[in-house]
N, C-alpha and C positions, 0 to 999 in steps of 0.2 A: 735557861733563866729568862724571865719575861723582860721586855723592853721597859725602861722607866716611862715610856709614853703610854703604857698599859695601866699605870697605877691610877687609883681613884682621883687624884689631884689633877692629873693631866686629862683624865676622861671628863671631869667636870669642867676644866677650863675650855676644852674644845666643844662641849655640849651646850654651853651657855649661849643663849640667844636674846636678841631684843624682841620681846614678846608684845603682840598687839591683838591678834584675834583668838588666841588659844586659852584665854583665861576662862574658868569655869564660873567664877564669881561665888564660889562656895565659902561659907564662913571659915575664918582662919582659926587654926589652933593657936591659942595664945602662947604656950611653950615654944612652938616653933618660931613665931614671930619674935619672941624674946631672944631665942638662939641667934636668929639672923641679925637683929640689931646689936646684940652682944659682939658678933663677929665684926660688924661695921665699926663699932666703938673700939675694938681692939687694933685698928689700923695704926700704922706709924704715922707720926706727925712732927712737923719742924718744932724743935724746941720743946717737944711734948706739950704743945699748946693745945692740942685736941680741939680745934677751932670749929667743930661741926655741931650742928643740933639736927634732931630727927623729929619732924612734925607728922604724927600719924593722922591721916585724914580718912575717916569713915563716913562722915555726914554726906548723904547723897545730894542735897541741894547745893553744898559747897562744890562738890565734884562736878555737878552739872553746870555750875557757873563757870568753872574752870574749862570743862570740855567745850562749852559755846565759845569761850575766848580762843581756844586752840583751833577750833574750826574756822573761826574768823581769820586767824593768822595763817592757817592752811590756804585760805583763799587768796590772801596777799601774795604768798609765795607762788601759787599756781598762776596768778596773773602775769608773772614775769617769765613764764615758760612758753615755748611754742613748738609746734610740730611733734615729732616722735617723743621728745622729751616730755611734753605736756601730756601726751597720751599714756606714757609710762606712769607718770606721777599720779594720774587720775585712778589707777588701779592700786595704788599703794595706800594702806591704812597707816595713819601716823600716831595713833593713840589707842589705848584701851582703858581710858579713864573710867567709864562707867561698867565695863565688862569685868574689870579687875575686882578683887575683894576689897581693896583699900589703896590709898595712896600714901607714899612716904615722901615728904618734901625734905631735902637735905640742904641746910643753909651753912653759910660761912661767916664767922664772927672774927673779923681781923684784930679786934681788941682782946680776944681771948689769949690769956698767957702773957699779955704786954705789961708794961710798955716795952721792955726789952725781950723780944722773942729770939732765943738763941738759934743762930743759923739763917735768919731772915733778913739780916741787915743789908745783904748784897743782892737778894733775890726777892722781891716784894711779893711775887706770886707764889712763894713756897707754902704759904698757908693754904691757898687755894688748891694746890697739888695735893696737900695732905687730905683735903676734903674729898678729892677725886679717888684717893686711895681708899677711904672709907666707903665710898660708893662701890668701888671694885670688890672690896670684901663682902659687902652686903649682897651683891650680884653672885658672887661665887657661892656664898653660904645658902642663898635662896635656891640656886641650881642644885646644890647638893641635897637640899631638902625636898626636891621634886616640884618646887614652886617656880614661877616665871617672874621676870622683871621687864618693865618697859620704861625706857628713859624718854620722856616727853620733852621736846626742845622747841615746839612751836608755841611760844608764849612770850610776853614782855615781863621782864623782872618787876617792873613797878606794879603791873596789875596783880601779880602773885603776892607781893609784899602787901598790898592793900586787902586782898581777899583773906589772907591768913593772918593779919595784923603783925607782920614781921617788922621789927624795928628798923629805923631808917639806915642805921649803920651795919646791918646784917644783910648779907647778899643771898637770895635764893639761888641755889646752884642747879638744882634737879628736882623735877617731880618725877618719882618713880612709882609706876603701877606695879602693884605686888599682890600675889595670890597663887593659889593652886591653878594648875593648867591641865588640859587634856593631854598634852604632850608638847615637845619642843621640836621645832622643824629641823630637818637634816641640813638645810640650806638657809643662810640668812635671807630675810625677805627682800632686801634690796638687790641681792644678787639674783635671787629667784625670779624677781620681776624684771631683771635686766637693767636696773638703774646703774649699777657699778659692779665690778668684780674685785675680789681681794688681789693685791699685788703679790707677785712671787717674793719670798724672802730675800733672795739675792738682789732684788731691785732696790731694797732699802738698807742693805748692810753695806757700810764703808770701812775701809781699813786705814787707820792712822790718821787720815785727813778726808774731809768731805769730798766726794766724787772720785776717790781712789779705791778701786775694787779689788786689787791684789797687792 
């Protein structure tokens, strides 16, 4: 009998990558994009509030403006590095905004489902966690379809809010580069470039109380 780790779900889970340079830029098949967004929208959410929105960005001038902002923020981050760390970061590509077929900006509306969101009264960030679950659904669905996703995090929220006319009470959570890829790397970029390695599972598992291993 095959191990559960050999099932398609686990294969997709471990094949998923944060994509930067592998995008082909090919036109997207709209039925596939629809399936991916449907998977994202199927995510669980606190109080069934479904506090997410998905802004599909195809316009190249908009994407170019965002890319220029990202590159400026990359320079800000790079200025704080020195020595070997600076050399390592110089080799790392942080976005595929123009190389990808399109962008999907995922936002969080804390007013959705309110004013009484069941389950959020004690954990204010539960709605934000729900949005992250939608992003994970999107990512896994895209991987299953043979597409890639790249989460861009080198930006200021207020810039993206202005660029895409996002209302003041709505928070932009992620710009996701999305589209067909030539392939997915066997090893994550940051690990391959020597920025950081994945911790062993046993280093992050505790028993009964934090810090108790056995």
